[in-house]
VEXZA-597184 format. One record per residue (C-alpha): residue number from 1; x, y, z. Coordinates in steps of 0.2 Angstrom, whole numbers, plus 2048, in hexadecimal, padded with zeros to 3 digits. Layout:
<rs>
NUM,X,Y,Z
...
</rs>
This chain:
<rs>
1,800,800,800
2,80E,80C,804
3,817,808,7F5
4,807,80B,7EA
5,805,81C,7F4
6,815,822,7EF
7,814,81C,7DC
8,803,825,7DB
9,80A,834,7E3
10,819,836,7D7
11,80D,833,7C8
12,802,841,7CE
13,810,84D,7D1
14,818,84A,7BF
15,806,84A,7B7
16,802,85B,7BF
17,814,863,7BB
18,812,85C,7A8
19,800,863,7A7
20,804,874,7AE
21,813,876,7A3
22,80A,872,793
23,7FC,87D,798
24,805,88D,79D
25,818,88B,798
26,818,881,788
27,813,88D,779
28,80C,880,76E
29,7FD,874,76D
30,7FE,864,774
31,7F6,856,769
32,7F6,849,777
33,7E4,844,77C
34,7E5,841,78E
35,7EA,84F,798
36,7E3,855,7A9
37,7DE,866,7A3
38,7D6,85F,793
39,7CB,853,79D
40,7C8,861,7AA
41,7C0,86D,79D
42,7B7,85F,793
43,7AF,859,7A3
44,7AB,86A,7AB
45,7A5,872,79A
46,79A,863,798
47,792,867,7A9
48,791,879,7A7
49,78A,87B,795
50,77D,86E,799
51,775,87A,7A4
52,777,887,797
53,76F,87E,78A
54,75F,87D,793
55,75F,890,796
56,757,89D,789
57,763,8A5,77E
58,766,8B7,785
59,770,8C2,791
60,76D,8B6,79F
61,774,8A7,796
62,783,8B1,790
63,787,8B7,7A1
64,786,8A5,7A8
65,791,89F,79A
66,79D,8AE,79D
67,7A2,8A8,7AF
68,7A8,897,7A9
69,7B9,89D,7A1
70,7C0,8A7,7B0
71,7B8,89B,7BC
72,7BF,88C,7B4
73,7D1,893,7B4
74,7D0,896,7C6
75,7C9,884,7C9
76,7D7,87D,7BF
77,7E4,886,7C8
78,7DD,87F,7D9
79,7DB,86D,7D1
80,7EE,86E,7CD
81,7F2,873,7DE
82,7E7,867,7E7
83,7EE,858,7DE
84,800,85F,7E2
85,7FC,85F,7F5
86,7F2,84E,7F4
87,802,846,7EB
88,80F,84D,7F7
89,804,847,806
90,803,836,7FD
91,816,836,7FB
92,81A,83B,80E
93,80D,82E,814
94,813,820,808
95,825,823,80D
96,820,823,820
97,829,833,824
98,82A,836,836
99,821,846,83B
100,821,852,84A
101,80F,854,84C
102,803,859,85C
103,7F9,849,857
104,7FD,839,861
105,7F9,82F,852
106,7FF,836,841
107,7F2,832,833
108,7F1,836,820
109,7E8,846,825
110,7F7,84C,82F
111,801,849,81F
112,7F4,852,813
113,7F4,861,820
114,807,862,820
115,807,860,80D
116,7FA,86F,80B
117,804,87B,817
118,814,878,80F
119,80E,87A,7FD
120,806,88B,801
121,815,88F,80C
122,80C,893,81C
123,819,88C,827
124,80F,88A,837
125,81D,87D,83C
126,810,872,847
127,812,864,83C
128,824,861,835
129,82E,852,82E
130,83C,84B,839
131,848,843,82D
132,851,846,81C
133,846,840,80F
134,836,847,816
135,840,858,818
136,845,857,806
137,834,854,800
138,82D,862,80B
139,83A,86E,803
140,835,868,7F2
141,824,86B,7F5
142,826,87C,7FB
143,831,881,7EC
144,823,87A,7E1
145,817,884,7EA
146,821,894,7E6
147,822,88E,7D4
148,80F,88C,7D3
149,80C,89D,7DA
150,817,8A4,7CD
151,80E,89B,7C0
152,7FE,8A2,7C4
153,805,8B4,7C6
154,80C,8B2,7B4
155,7FE,8A8,7AC
156,7EE,8B1,7B0
157,7F4,8C3,7A9
158,7FA,8BB,799
159,7E8,8B3,797
160,7DF,8C5,79A
161,7EC,8CD,78E
162,7E8,8C0,780
163,7D5,8C2,784
164,7D6,8D6,783
165,7E0,8D5,772
166,7D3,8C9,76C
167,7C4,8D5,771
168,7CC,8E4,76A
169,7C9,8DE,758
170,7B7,8D8,75C
171,7B2,8E9,763
172,7B9,8F2,753
173,7AE,8E5,749
174,79E,8EC,750
175,79C,8FD,747
176,7A4,8F5,737
177,799,8E5,734
178,78B,8E7,740
179,784,8DF,750
180,785,8D1,74D
181,793,8D2,740
182,78F,8CC,72F
183,799,8CB,71E
184,78B,8D5,715
185,78C,8E4,721
186,79F,8E3,721
187,79F,8E5,70E
188,791,8F2,70D
189,799,8FE,71A
190,7AB,8FC,713
191,7A7,8FF,701
192,7AB,910,6F9
193,7AA,916,6E8
194,7AB,904,6E1
195,7BC,902,6E9
196,7C1,8F4,6F6
197,7D3,8FA,6FC
198,7CC,8FF,70D
199,7C3,8EF,710
200,7D3,8E5,70A
201,7DE,8EE,716
202,7D2,8EA,724
203,7D1,8D8,721
204,7E4,8D8,720
205,7E3,8DE,733
206,7D7,8D0,736
207,7E4,8C3,72F
208,7F0,8C8,73D
209,7E1,8C7,74A
210,7DD,8B5,743
211,7EF,8B0,745
212,7F0,8B7,758
213,7E0,8AE,75A
214,7E6,89E,755
215,7F6,89F,75F
216,7EE,8A5,76F
217,7E0,899,76F
218,7EB,889,76B
219,7F7,88F,779
220,7E9,893,785
221,7DA,88A,781
222,7D1,891,790
223,7CF,8A1,785
224,7C2,899,77A
225,7B6,898,789
226,7B8,8AB,78C
227,7A9,8B5,786
228,7A9,8C6,77E
229,7A2,8D5,786
230,791,8D6,77C
231,784,8C8,77A
232,785,8CA,766
233,799,8CA,766
234,7A4,8BB,767
235,7B6,8B6,760
236,7AD,8A8,756
237,7A0,8B4,74F
238,7AE,8C0,749
239,7B9,8B2,742
240,7AA,8AC,738
241,7A5,8BD,731
242,7B7,8BF,72A
243,7B6,8AE,722
244,7A6,8B3,71A
245,7AC,8C3,714
246,7BC,8BC,70E
247,7B2,8AE,705
248,7A6,8BB,6FC
249,7B6,8C5,6F7
250,7BD,8B6,6F0
251,7AE,8B0,6E5
252,7B0,8C1,6DE
253,7A7,8D2,6DB
254,7A6,8DB,6CA
255,7B5,8E7,6C7
256,7BD,8E3,6D7
257,7CC,8D8,6DB
258,7D2,8D4,6EC
259,7DF,8C6,6EB
260,7E7,8C9,6FB
261,7D7,8C4,704
262,7DB,8B2,701
263,7E8,8B3,70F
264,7DC,8BA,71B
265,7D1,8AB,717
266,7DF,89E,719
267,7E4,8A4,72B
268,7D1,8A5,730
269,7CD,894,72A
270,7DD,88D,732
271,7D7,895,742
272,7C6,88C,741
273,7CD,87C,73C
274,7DB,87B,748
275,7CF,880,757
276,7C3,874,753
277,7D0,867,752
278,7D6,86C,764
279,7C5,866,76B
280,7C5,856,761
281,7B4,85B,759
282,7B1,856,747
283,7A9,863,73B
284,797,863,73A
285,789,86A,72F
286,77A,873,738
287,768,86F,735
288,765,881,72F
289,76F,888,720
290,778,899,725
291,775,89F,714
292,765,899,70B
293,761,89D,6F9
294,754,8AA,6FF
295,762,8B3,70A
296,76E,8B2,6FC
297,763,8BC,6F1
298,760,8C9,6FF
299,773,8CA,702
300,776,8CC,6EF
301,76A,8DA,6EE
302,770,8E2,6FE
303,782,8E2,6F6
304,77C,8E8,6E6
305,774,8F7,6ED
306,786,8FE,6F1
307,78D,8F8,6E0
308,793,8E8,6E5
309,78E,8DA,6D8
310,794,8C9,6D9
311,79D,8C3,6C9
312,794,8B5,6BE
313,784,8B7,6C9
314,77D,8A7,6C2
315,789,89C,6CB
316,78E,8A7,6D9
317,785,89E,6E7
318,78C,88E,6E2
319,79D,895,6E2
320,79A,89D,6F2
321,793,88D,6F9
322,7A3,884,6F5
323,7AE,891,6FE
324,7A2,88F,70E
325,7A4,87C,70F
326,7B7,87F,712
327,7B3,888,723
328,7A1,887,729
329,7A1,875,730
330,7B0,879,73B
331,7A8,88A,742
332,798,881,744
333,7A0,873,74E
334,7A8,881,759
335,798,88A,75A
336,78E,87B,760
337,79C,876,76D
338,79E,888,775
339,78C,88D,774
340,790,89C,769
341,784,8A4,75B
342,78C,8A5,749
343,789,8B5,740
344,77C,8B6,733
345,782,8BA,720
346,774,8C7,720
347,76A,8CE,72E
348,757,8C9,72D
349,752,8DA,733
350,75A,8EA,736
351,763,8EA,746
352,76C,8F7,751
353,77E,8F6,753
354,785,8F4,766
355,78F,904,764
356,77E,90D,761
357,774,908,771
358,776,90D,783
359,769,910,791
360,769,923,78D
361,768,924,77A
362,754,925,77A
363,755,933,786
364,763,93D,77F
365,763,94C,772
366,769,940,765
367,75F,930,75F
368,762,91E,759
369,75E,924,749
370,76B,932,748
371,778,925,74E
372,773,91A,740
373,778,927,734
374,78A,926,737
375,78C,915,72F
376,77C,912,725
377,776,923,71E
378,77E,923,70D
379,77B,910,70B
380,769,913,70F
381,768,923,703
382,771,91A,6F4
383,760,910,6F3
384,757,920,6F0
385,763,92B,6E5
386,771,929,6D9
387,782,929,6DE
388,786,93B,6D7
389,779,942,6E3
390,780,939,6F3
391,792,941,6EF
392,78A,951,6E8
393,78A,956,6D6
394,790,968,6D9
395,79E,96E,6E5
396,792,978,6EF
397,786,969,6F2
398,776,973,6EC
399,773,969,6DB
400,770,958,6E6
401,760,960,6EF
402,767,95A,6FE
403,76E,966,70C
404,779,959,714
405,782,955,703
406,78F,962,704
407,793,95C,716
408,794,94A,710
409,79F,94E,702
410,7AB,958,70D
411,7AD,94A,719
412,7AF,93D,70C
413,7BE,948,704
414,7C5,949,716
415,7C4,937,718
416,7B7,938,727
417,7A8,934,71E
418,79C,926,722
419,7A1,914,71D
420,798,90D,70E
</rs>
């Protein structure tokens, strides 16, 4: 029995050391199936998400799910510490280390108490080992406790820094692609005078964002469980919206060319595939198509309103469907596993962006309709008047018949106009 206790204790110590090193220090993905942290997250997420699946979608469910990421991180650190304490107690008990203790009869509980006070370096001194091997194990455990404390101090800030960098890009996407973000809105709001340079440059920034997402979420898988600040935002929705927009640009629009978008599509798909593989979940096809034929027609018409017409429209839907098959099964699998909503290709109804809403907007001097003009006014007016009237047919703006035209023209020339 004593020999078995020693063997189990040694195995536990090495298992936790390896798991904590791979989870915190090692900057690469570990493909081994059996890992304590992997099993911990699988088990706890199944229990936590099973409750969330019974809740109605909304702020309440999102608030409940948002607790899992930070709470699971704390629980994992406590689990590592608890196993360390138990393992060293097993070692001391199995080796029969003599103790100086107030109890007349030393039990396993006494060894467990000594191990706990040693690991957290309390140093009460009421229970101490008397001979060499026991003292050596006590010193080793105290040193391991200091190492573990340093691990926590270094690990937690890194997690939150990576989370913060991820959320910056998601927040910037709100005004550019709507809430929730959609590829249609992203293209509509960026399109200017039949040029796509601004959009292509923006997608290059998202190429780096996707690379950082891939690196950080493979190194620290707990980040995948961290929810965004707003209900209609998530890292998976942002990644999917960028994939959708890149796929549309690769299908092609008349008079436009964006060959560098293929690099953004490549790294975004790489992120989706590798993260799905990390969880060991196969790609899945949802019951409801994200882009039905009716929605494709609506999307095509919405893009045509701003001058974006798909090349070879007769087979554009088929070509887009082939592009979607390269990534949608993976993001669908991630969405189902993490209980995240995927963005629509085109919103069913007109929605208000998150940046346009607050508790005071309805009572302030401005109005939601006024805020809506900043990103929507030129697009909406294009439906009713030709382009020359939107931009102004004369330098003083009077020929357009619109008193706002001269101001809009001046803003466009200065680079401060509304996004189309």
